[in-house]
C-alpha positions as CSV (number, residue, x, y, z in Angstrom):
1,X,0.0,0.1,0.1
2,X,1.4,3.4,-0.8
3,X,-0.9,5.0,1.9
4,X,0.3,4.8,5.6
5,X,-1.3,2.3,7.5
6,X,-2.7,4.9,10.2
7,X,-4.1,6.5,7.7
8,X,-6.1,4.0,6.2
9,X,-7.3,3.3,2.6
10,X,-8.7,6.2,0.5
11,X,-12.1,5.7,-0.2
12,X,-14.2,8.3,-1.9
13,X,-17.4,8.9,0.1
14,X,-19.5,9.7,-2.8
15,X,-18.5,6.4,-4.4
16,X,-19.2,4.4,-1.1
17,X,-22.3,6.2,-0.8
18,X,-23.6,4.7,-4.0
19,X,-22.7,1.5,-2.8
20,X,-23.8,1.2,1.0
21,X,-27.1,-0.5,1.4
22,X,-27.7,-1.6,-1.9
23,X,-27.6,-4.8,-3.6
24,X,-25.7,-5.3,-7.0
25,X,-28.6,-6.5,-8.8
26,X,-30.5,-3.3,-8.2
27,X,-28.2,-0.9,-9.2
28,X,-26.5,-1.7,-12.6
29,X,-23.6,0.0,-13.7
30,X,-22.2,2.9,-11.2
31,X,-20.6,5.4,-13.5
32,X,-17.6,7.2,-11.8
33,X,-14.8,9.8,-12.7
34,X,-13.0,8.9,-9.4
35,X,-10.3,6.7,-10.6
36,X,-8.1,7.4,-7.2
37,X,-10.4,5.6,-5.2
38,X,-9.4,2.5,-3.5
39,X,-11.6,-0.5,-3.7
40,X,-13.5,-1.7,-0.3
41,X,-14.9,-4.9,0.5
42,X,-18.4,-3.3,0.4
43,X,-17.7,-3.0,-3.4
44,X,-17.5,-6.8,-4.1
45,X,-20.2,-7.7,-6.9
46,X,-21.0,-4.3,-8.1
47,X,-20.4,-3.1,-11.5
48,X,-18.7,0.6,-11.9
49,X,-18.1,2.1,-15.3
50,X,-14.8,4.0,-14.6
51,X,-13.8,6.6,-17.2
52,X,-10.6,6.3,-18.6
53,X,-10.4,9.8,-20.3
54,X,-12.7,9.3,-23.5
55,X,-15.3,6.4,-22.0
56,X,-16.6,4.6,-19.2
57,X,-15.4,1.2,-19.1
58,X,-17.3,-1.3,-17.2
59,X,-15.3,-3.1,-14.3
60,X,-17.0,-5.9,-12.5
61,X,-15.3,-5.7,-8.8
62,X,-14.2,-9.4,-7.4
63,X,-12.3,-10.3,-4.1
64,X,-9.0,-10.1,-5.8
65,X,-9.5,-6.1,-6.4
66,X,-9.9,-5.3,-2.8
67,X,-7.0,-2.8,-1.8
68,X,-6.3,-1.7,-5.7
69,X,-7.4,1.7,-7.3
70,X,-10.5,1.8,-9.6
71,X,-8.1,3.4,-12.3
72,X,-6.0,0.2,-12.5
73,X,-8.6,-1.4,-14.2
74,X,-9.7,1.0,-17.2
75,X,-6.5,1.7,-18.8
76,X,-6.0,5.0,-20.3
77,X,-3.6,4.3,-23.2
78,X,-4.4,2.0,-26.5
79,X,-1.8,-0.2,-27.6
80,X,-1.7,-0.1,-31.8
81,X,1.1,-2.3,-32.4
82,X,4.8,-2.2,-32.9
83,X,6.1,-1.3,-36.2
84,X,9.3,-2.0,-38.1
85,X,10.9,-4.5,-40.6
86,X,9.2,-7.7,-38.8
87,X,5.9,-6.3,-38.5
88,X,5.9,-5.5,-42.3
89,X,7.0,-9.2,-43.2
90,X,4.3,-10.4,-40.8
91,X,1.6,-8.2,-42.5
92,X,2.8,-9.3,-46.0
93,X,2.5,-13.0,-45.1
94,X,-0.7,-12.5,-43.7
95,X,-2.3,-10.6,-47.0
96,X,-0.9,-13.0,-49.1
97,X,-2.6,-15.9,-46.9
98,X,-5.6,-14.2,-47.3
99,X,-5.7,-13.8,-50.8
100,X,-4.6,-17.4,-51.5
101,X,-7.9,-18.5,-49.2
102,X,-9.8,-16.1,-51.1
103,X,-8.7,-17.8,-54.8
104,X,-9.3,-21.2,-53.5
105,X,-12.6,-20.4,-52.5
106,X,-13.6,-18.6,-55.5
107,X,-12.4,-21.5,-57.5
108,X,-14.3,-24.1,-55.4
109,X,-17.5,-21.9,-56.2
110,X,-16.9,-22.1,-59.9
111,X,-16.4,-25.6,-60.2
112,X,-19.6,-26.4,-58.3
113,X,-21.3,-24.4,-61.3
């Protein structure tokens, strides 16, 4: 834990208020912009829509997540792919395989006619 033990975990009051006294089946998705809030044991079973800067990503809280932050389960960056010579070779092989598969499928259809 990054926070000292005598202070305890930081759970935002607004998030905790939305959870206390309710059942997970009744509430549905709880939208929140508070990524820095710790996950408390009372939140287990609820689904949170955690904002990542663009959209709300649905996160189902399980027992393993208790003690972590809400923002850890809603990534803010999207990995596209690495570039370079190897990636170009992989892409060209994939395109060639698709072309040959399409040609064989087309020839199979023509032979049936």
